[in-house]
C-alpha positions in Angstrom: -9.4 -0.9 -55.4 -9.4 2.8 -54.8 -6.1 4.3 -53.4 -7.9 5.7 -50.3 -9.3 2.2 -49.4 -5.9 0.6 -50.0 -4.3 3.1 -47.7 -6.9 2.6 -45.0 -6.3 -1.2 -45.1 -2.6 -0.7 -44.8 -3.1 1.6 -41.9 -5.3 -0.9 -40.2 -2.8 -3.7 -40.8 0.0 -1.5 -39.3 -2.1 -0.7 -36.3 -2.8 -4.4 -35.8 0.9 -5.3 -36.0 1.7 -2.5 -33.5 -0.9 -3.8 -31.1 0.4 -7.4 -31.4 4.0 -6.2 -30.8 2.9 -4.1 -27.8 1.1 -7.1 -26.4 4.1 -9.4 -27.0 6.3 -6.8 -25.3 4.0 -6.7 -22.3 3.8 -10.5 -22.1 7.6 -10.6 -21.6 7.8 -7.5 -19.4 9.8 -7.0 -17.4 12.7 -9.3 -18.3 15.3 -7.2 -16.5 15.8 -4.6 -13.7 13.4 -1.6 -13.8 15.0 1.8 -12.8 13.0 4.6 -11.2 14.8 7.9 -11.5 14.2 10.5 -8.9 15.0 14.2 -9.0 16.1 14.5 -5.4 19.1 13.6 -3.3 18.9 10.6 -1.0 16.5 11.5 1.8 14.3 13.8 -0.2 10.6 13.1 -0.6 10.8 11.6 -4.1 13.7 9.4 -3.1 12.0 8.1 0.1 8.7 7.5 -1.6 10.3 5.7 -4.5 12.3 3.4 -2.1 9.1 2.5 -0.2 7.4 1.6 -3.5 10.4 -0.2 -5.1 10.3 -3.5 -3.1 6.6 -4.3 -3.3 6.4 -3.2 -6.9 9.4 -5.4 -7.7 7.6 -8.3 -6.0 4.5 -7.7 -8.1 6.6 -7.4 -11.3 8.9 -10.3 -10.6 12.0 -8.2 -11.2 14.1 -5.9 -9.1 13.2 -2.2 -9.1 16.0 0.1 -8.2 16.1 3.9 -7.5 18.6 6.2 -9.2 19.1 9.8 -7.9 19.6 12.6 -10.5 19.0 15.7 -8.5 19.0 19.3 -9.8 16.9 22.2 -11.2 13.7 21.3 -9.1 13.5 17.8 -10.6 13.9 18.8 -14.2 17.2 17.0 -14.6 15.7 13.7 -13.8 12.6 14.3 -15.8 14.6 15.4 -18.9 16.8 12.2 -18.6 13.7 9.9 -18.5 12.0 11.8 -21.3 15.0 10.9 -23.5 15.2 7.3 -22.4 14.1 4.2 -24.4 10.2 3.9 -24.2 10.3 0.3 -23.1 9.2 0.5 -19.5 12.6 -0.1 -18.0 13.4 3.6 -17.2 10.7 5.4 -15.2 10.6 8.5 -13.1 9.0 9.4 -9.8 7.7 12.7 -10.9 6.3 15.5 -8.8 4.4 18.8 -9.3 7.6 20.8 -9.9 9.0 19.1 -13.0 5.7 18.0 -14.4 3.2 20.8 -13.7 5.3 23.9 -12.9 8.5 23.7 -14.9 7.0 24.6 -18.3 6.0 28.0 -17.0 9.3 29.0 -15.4 11.9 27.4 -17.6 11.9 29.0 -21.1 14.3 26.4 -22.5 13.0 23.2 -20.9 14.3 20.1 -22.6 11.0 18.3 -22.5 7.2 19.0 -22.6 5.4 17.7 -19.5 2.3 16.9 -21.5 3.8 15.2 -24.6 7.2 13.8 -23.5 5.8 11.3 -21.0 3.2 8.6 -20.7 1.4 9.0 -17.3 1.4 5.7 -15.4 0.0 6.1 -11.9 -0.3 8.5 -9.1 1.5 7.2 -6.0 1.0 9.6 -3.1 -0.4 12.9 -1.9 2.3 14.8 0.0 1.4 18.1 1.7 3.9 20.8 2.3 4.2 22.0 5.8 5.0 25.5 6.8 7.8 25.2 9.4 9.8 27.6 11.6 12.5 26.9 14.2 11.1 25.7 17.5 12.2 28.9 19.3 10.6 31.2 16.8 8.0 33.6 18.2 5.6 32.6 15.4 3.1 29.9 16.4 0.6 30.4 13.6 0.8 31.6 10.0 -0.8 34.8 11.1 2.0 35.3 13.7 4.5 34.8 10.9 2.7 37.4 8.7 2.7 39.9 11.6 6.4 39.3 12.2 7.2 39.8 8.5 5.2 43.1 8.5 6.9 44.3 11.6 10.3 43.6 10.1 10.0 44.3 6.4 12.6 42.7 4.1 14.2 41.0 7.1 12.8 37.5 6.8 14.1 34.9 4.4 12.5 31.7 3.2 14.0 28.5 1.8 13.1 26.4 -1.2 14.5 23.2 -2.7 15.4 25.1 -5.8 14.1 28.0 -7.8 11.0 27.4 -9.8 9.8 24.5 -7.7 6.6 24.0 -5.8 8.1 25.3 -2.5 9.3 28.5 -4.2 5.9 29.1 -5.8 4.0 28.2 -2.7 6.1 30.7 -0.7 5.4 33.4 -3.3 1.7 32.6 -3.1 1.8 33.0 0.7 3.6 36.3 0.4 1.2 37.8 -2.1 -1.8 36.4 -0.3 -0.7 38.0 3.0 0.8 41.2 1.6 4.4 40.6 2.9 7.8 40.5 1.3 10.5 38.0 2.0 13.8 37.1 0.4 14.1 33.7 -1.4 17.1 31.6 -0.6 17.2 28.5 -2.8 18.9 25.3 -1.8 19.7 22.1 -3.6 17.3 19.9 -1.7 14.5 19.8 0.8 16.9 18.4 3.4 19.2 21.4 2.9 16.3 23.7 3.4 15.5 22.1 6.7 19.1 22.5 7.8 18.8 26.2 6.9 15.8 26.7 9.1 17.5 24.9 12.0 20.7 27.0 11.6 18.7 30.3 11.4 19.8 31.1 7.9 16.1 31.4 6.9 13.1 32.0 9.1 10.5 29.8 7.3 10.2 26.9 4.8 7.3 25.2 3.1 9.0 21.9 3.6 8.1 18.5 2.2 6.7 16.2 4.9 9.4 13.5 4.7 12.4 15.6 5.8 10.4 17.8 8.1 8.5 15.2 10.2 11.6 13.9 12.1 12.6 17.3 13.2 9.1 18.3 14.2 8.8 15.1 16.3 12.3 15.8 17.8 11.0 19.3 18.9 13.5 21.2 16.7 11.0 22.5 14.2 7.4 23.8 14.7 4.8 23.1 12.1 2.4 26.0 11.6 0.1 24.7 8.8 -0.2 22.1 6.1 -1.0 23.1 2.5 -3.5 20.3 1.5 -7.2 20.5 2.0 -7.2 18.2 5.0 -5.0 17.8 8.0 -2.2 15.3 7.9 -2.6 12.2 10.1 1.0 12.2 11.4 0.6 15.8 12.7 -3.1 16.0 13.5 -2.7 19.2 15.6 -1.3 21.2 12.7 -4.1 23.0 10.9 -4.5 23.5 7.2 -3.7 26.9 5.6 -7.4 27.4 5.0 -8.1 26.8 8.7 -5.3 29.2 9.5 -7.2 32.0 7.7 -5.8 31.8 4.1 -8.8 31.0 2.0 -8.3 29.0 -1.2 -4.7 28.3 -0.3 -3.8 24.7 -1.4 -0.7 23.0 -2.7 -0.4 19.2 -3.0 3.1 18.0 -3.8 1.8 14.8 -5.4 4.2 12.1 -6.5 3.5 9.9 -9.5 5.2 7.4 -11.9 5.8 8.5 -15.5 7.3 6.6 -18.4 8.8 8.1 -21.6 6.2 8.9 -24.3 5.8 6.0 -26.7 5.9 3.3 -24.0 3.6 0.5 -25.2 0.1 0.8 -23.7 0.1 -2.8 -22.3 3.3 -2.0 -20.4 1.7 1.1 -18.9 -1.4 -0.9 -18.0 0.7 -3.6 -16.3 2.7 -1.0 -14.3 -0.5 0.8 -13.3 -2.1 -2.4 -12.1 0.9 -3.5 -10.1 1.5 -0.1 -8.5 -2.2 -0.2 -7.5 -1.8 -3.6 -5.9 1.4 -2.5 -4.1 -0.3 0.6 -2.6 -3.2 -1.4 -1.3 -0.8 -3.3 1.0 -1.5 -1.8 4.5 2.2 -2.1 5.4 3.2 0.0 2.3 0.5 2.6 3.2 1.8 2.7 6.8 5.4 3.2 5.6 4.4 6.1 3.3 2.4 7.7 6.1 5.3 7.5 8.4 7.5 9.5 6.1 4.8 12.0 5.3 2.8 10.7 2.3 -0.7 9.4 1.9 -1.0 6.5 -0.6 -3.2 7.4 -3.5 -3.4 6.0 -7.0 -5.7 6.2 -10.1 -5.7 5.6 -13.8 -3.1 7.0 -16.3 -5.8 9.2 -17.7 -6.6 10.7 -14.3 -2.9 11.4 -13.8 -2.7 13.1 -17.2 -5.6 15.4 -16.3 -4.0 16.2 -13.0 -0.8 17.3 -14.7 -2.8 19.5 -17.1 -5.0 21.1 -14.4 -2.1 21.8 -12.0 0.0 23.1 -14.9 -2.7 25.7 -15.6 -3.1 26.6 -11.9 0.6 27.2 -11.2 1.1 29.0 -14.5 -1.3 31.7 -13.2 0.8 32.0 -10.0 4.0 32.3 -12.1 2.5 35.0 -14.2 1.0 36.9 -11.2 4.3 37.0 -9.4 6.6 37.6 -12.4 8.6 34.5 -11.9 11.0 33.5 -14.7 14.2 31.5 -14.8 16.9 31.3 -17.4 
C-alpha cells in the first residue's frame, strides 16, 4: 500500500475516534456544575442577563449553572480567562461586543484572539445602548446635546464602562458624526457610569439598558435615543439615533455564549439547542425585556459571522478616531 494511502487511512481512523470521543463526551455532558463567566460586576448587563439565563438553562441541562464575575478591561479579563480554560463545556463566558468584536483593534497585547480562541455557541440577546443625561439637563434630544456641546466646547464629559469598550467607541462615533469634542471619563462598570451621570461628574453616557432603565423609570435620568435599528419596547417613546437625525448610527451591544476553542462539537450543539429552548420560554423573554434585553438566538455559525462583521465595523471606527490602548 502506498504511503499516502496509508496516511489517509490513519487520518480517517483518527477522525472517527475523535468523533466517537466527542459523542461520548456529549452523551455524559454535563456531569457537574457549568460556570458562566461574565466580564462585569454584579448588576452589569452581562451579569444580569447571565443570571436570567442560568436557571432555565440549568433546568434544560439537568445541572446547576452558576455565574462568576471577573470584571475588568472592558470584559477582556473574563474573556481571556475562559479562552485559557479546559475546552470541556464546563467553563463558558457571556461575551459581548467589547471583548469579542472590538478588543482586538484597541488592545495591542490582547491575550486571546476573538476569532480563534473561542467556539461560538449561541447569541442570547440584543441589548441597545441608550443615550442618557441627568433628568434636569437642558438637553431633551441628541440634537440639543450636540448644540450644548458646541456652545460649551471642551466642557462636556462622557462616561464609559472602560476604555476601548463599546460605550467608549459609540461615544467617539457620536462625537465625530456630530462634529463635537467631549472628554472621556472611563469607569469600572456601567453602574458606575450611571452614578457619574446622576452626580453630575459627566453630562452624558451611552448606557447599557439594564442599569439605566430603573433610573429612567424613577425619573432621575432622561433617555434621549437608543442605538439599535428599532425602538426598545420598555421605553417606546425614546427614538432611535437614526430617527433623531444621525443617519447610519447603530450599535448593538449583543450578548452571547462562547466556549473555549476545541470544545467538542456535540457539546456546542447541545448547549446551543438548550439555550434556544430556554429563550423560547415567554417568562424568560419577559425577564430579559424587563432588564433591557431582547431575547435572540441563532446558530454557532451565525454568531461566528456576527463576531467577524462587527469586528471589521468597529475596527474602522477605532482607526478613524485614532483610539489605541496599551
